[in-house]
C-alpha positions as CSV (number, residue, x, y, z in Angstrom):
1,M,-13.1,-46.5,-25.2
2,L,-14.8,-43.2,-26.0
3,L,-16.7,-43.4,-22.7
4,G,-13.4,-43.8,-20.9
5,L,-11.9,-40.9,-22.7
6,A,-14.9,-38.7,-21.9
7,L,-14.6,-39.7,-18.2
8,I,-11.0,-38.5,-18.2
9,A,-11.3,-35.5,-20.5
10,G,-14.5,-34.1,-19.0
11,P,-13.1,-33.4,-15.5
12,L,-9.9,-32.2,-17.1
13,L,-11.8,-29.8,-19.3
14,V,-13.7,-28.5,-16.3
15,A,-10.4,-28.1,-14.4
16,V,-8.8,-26.2,-17.2
17,V,-11.8,-23.8,-17.6
18,D,-11.9,-23.3,-13.8
19,A,-8.1,-22.6,-13.9
20,G,-8.7,-19.9,-16.5
21,F,-11.2,-18.2,-14.3
22,Q,-8.9,-18.5,-11.3
23,I,-6.0,-17.0,-13.3
24,R,-8.1,-14.1,-14.5
25,N,-9.2,-13.3,-10.9
26,L,-5.7,-13.6,-9.6
27,S,-4.4,-11.4,-12.4
28,A,-7.1,-8.7,-11.7
29,T,-6.3,-8.8,-8.0
30,S,-2.5,-8.5,-8.6
31,Q,-3.0,-5.6,-11.0
32,Q,-5.2,-3.8,-8.5
33,L,-2.6,-4.3,-5.8
34,V,0.2,-3.0,-8.0
35,L,-1.9,0.1,-8.9
36,E,-2.8,0.8,-5.3
37,G,0.8,0.2,-4.2
38,V,2.2,2.6,-6.7
39,Q,-0.4,5.3,-5.8
40,S,0.1,4.9,-2.0
41,A,3.9,5.0,-2.4
42,R,3.7,8.2,-4.5
43,L,1.3,9.7,-1.9
44,S,3.5,8.7,1.0
45,R,6.6,10.3,-0.6
46,S,4.5,13.5,-1.2
47,L,3.4,13.4,2.4
48,I,7.0,13.3,3.7
49,A,8.1,16.0,1.2
50,D,5.2,18.3,2.3
51,I,6.2,17.9,6.0
52,A,9.8,18.9,5.2
53,S,8.5,21.9,3.2
54,L,6.2,23.0,6.0
55,E,9.0,22.7,8.6
56,R,11.4,24.8,6.3
57,T,8.7,27.4,5.9
58,V,8.1,27.7,9.6
59,R,11.8,28.0,10.3
60,L,12.1,30.8,7.7
61,Y,9.0,32.5,9.1
62,E,10.5,32.4,12.6
63,V,13.7,34.1,11.4
64,I,12.4,36.4,8.6
65,E,8.9,37.2,9.9
66,D,7.5,37.7,6.4
67,P,3.7,37.2,6.3
68,K,4.0,35.9,2.7
69,L,5.6,32.8,4.2
70,L,2.4,32.1,6.0
71,D,0.6,32.0,2.6
72,T,3.2,29.5,1.4
73,Y,2.7,27.5,4.6
74,R,-1.1,27.5,4.0
75,R,-0.8,26.3,0.4
76,T,1.6,23.5,1.4
77,D,-0.6,22.6,4.4
78,Q,-3.6,22.3,2.1
79,S,-1.6,20.0,-0.2
80,L,-0.6,17.9,2.8
81,A,-4.2,17.7,4.0
82,A,-5.3,16.6,0.4
83,T,-2.6,14.0,0.3
84,R,-3.6,12.7,3.8
85,S,-7.2,12.4,2.6
86,Q,-6.2,10.4,-0.5
87,L,-4.0,8.1,1.6
88,A,-6.9,7.6,4.0
89,L,-9.0,6.3,1.1
90,L,-6.3,3.8,0.1
91,L,-5.1,2.7,3.5
92,D,-8.2,1.6,5.3
93,K,-6.8,-1.3,7.3
94,E,-6.6,-1.0,11.1
95,P,-2.9,-0.4,11.8
96,T,-2.4,2.1,9.0
97,R,-5.7,3.8,9.5
98,H,-5.0,4.4,13.2
99,S,-1.5,5.7,12.4
100,L,-3.0,8.1,9.8
101,E,-5.6,9.4,12.3
102,E,-2.8,10.1,14.8
103,F,-0.9,11.9,12.0
104,A,-4.0,13.9,11.2
105,A,-4.4,15.0,14.8
106,M,-0.8,16.1,15.0
107,H,-1.0,17.9,11.7
108,N,-4.1,19.8,12.6
109,E,-2.6,20.8,16.0
110,I,0.5,22.2,14.3
111,A,-1.5,24.0,11.6
112,Q,-3.6,25.7,14.3
113,A,-0.5,26.6,16.4
114,V,1.4,28.1,13.4
115,G,-1.6,30.2,12.4
116,S,-2.1,31.6,15.9
117,T,1.5,32.2,17.1
118,P,3.3,35.5,16.4
119,P,6.7,35.1,14.7
120,D,8.7,36.4,17.6
121,S,7.2,34.0,20.1
122,S,9.2,31.4,21.9
123,A,6.3,28.9,21.1
124,F,8.0,28.2,17.8
125,T,10.5,26.0,19.6
126,T,7.5,23.8,20.6
127,I,6.0,23.9,17.1
128,L,9.3,22.8,15.6
129,A,9.5,19.9,18.1
130,R,6.0,18.9,16.9
131,F,7.3,18.8,13.4
132,D,9.9,16.2,14.5
133,R,7.0,14.1,15.8
134,L,4.9,14.7,12.6
135,N,7.9,13.6,10.5
136,K,8.3,10.5,12.6
137,L,4.6,9.7,12.2
138,G,5.0,10.2,8.4
139,V,7.9,7.8,8.2
140,D,6.1,5.3,10.4
141,Q,3.1,5.6,8.1
142,E,5.3,4.8,5.0
143,R,6.7,1.8,6.8
144,R,3.3,0.5,7.7
145,R,2.1,1.1,4.1
146,A,5.1,-0.8,2.7
147,R,4.6,-3.7,5.2
148,G,0.9,-3.9,4.3
149,A,1.8,-4.0,0.6
150,L,4.2,-6.9,1.2
151,I,1.6,-8.8,3.1
152,Q,-0.9,-8.4,0.3
153,R,1.7,-9.6,-2.2
154,E,2.3,-12.6,-0.1
155,D,-1.4,-13.3,0.2
156,V,-1.7,-13.3,-3.6
157,A,1.3,-15.6,-4.0
158,A,-0.2,-17.9,-1.4
159,G,-3.5,-17.9,-3.3
160,R,-1.7,-18.8,-6.5
161,H,0.2,-21.6,-4.7
162,R,-3.0,-22.9,-3.1
163,W,-4.8,-22.8,-6.5
164,T,-2.0,-24.7,-8.1
165,R,-2.2,-27.4,-5.4
166,V,-6.0,-27.6,-5.7
167,L,-5.8,-27.9,-9.4
168,Q,-3.1,-30.6,-9.3
169,N,-5.1,-32.6,-6.8
170,R,-8.6,-32.0,-8.1
171,D,-9.1,-35.1,-10.2
172,P,-7.3,-38.2,-11.3
173,A,-6.6,-37.0,-14.9
174,V,-4.8,-33.9,-13.6
175,R,-2.8,-36.0,-11.1
176,A,-1.9,-38.4,-13.9
177,F,-0.7,-35.4,-16.0
178,V,1.4,-34.2,-13.1
179,R,3.0,-37.6,-12.7
180,V,3.6,-38.0,-16.4
181,R,5.6,-34.8,-16.8
182,P,9.4,-35.0,-16.8
183,A,11.0,-34.7,-13.4
184,G,12.7,-31.5,-14.2
185,A,9.5,-29.7,-15.1
186,R,7.9,-30.9,-11.9
187,D,10.8,-29.6,-9.9
188,R,10.7,-26.2,-11.6
189,D,6.9,-25.9,-10.8
190,D,7.4,-26.9,-7.2
191,R,9.9,-24.1,-6.6
192,T,7.5,-21.4,-7.8
């Protein structure tokens, strides 16, 4: 009788210990995804706000022609470049990385044009049109980031579901436990 109990309890104990490790890994992965998601969302909002600030500054500079506005532009431009660099570290997957590189090229092109164009030049119309494109790239970047975060959350949920199925089907003792539970408990677990 003790031998039979050991044969049933041993694999069940191994399954429970393994489940603990799996849950810990899943928890750490989920926590990391949340932290990265929050940081990338904050940086994306900052990116879009900096673009709007740069565009306002250029429009004012075109009208007022005050050189102090160029200093404001440079400070905001440096902030945008720093935000872009931080986002590049977080968003290293192919679609978002390529989008961020395209954004960086357009951003650098605008910064160079603003610095070399006199305030009374008709080239400001072209520069302002480039801001529209830069803003669109920023919004697209935010959408790609959000879509990537959603995919990562779905991957974690799929991993949890896969782990649950593996655990339930791992050994006869676990399968017996699943069968013995009340039907309502089993239905609740199957929905999650």
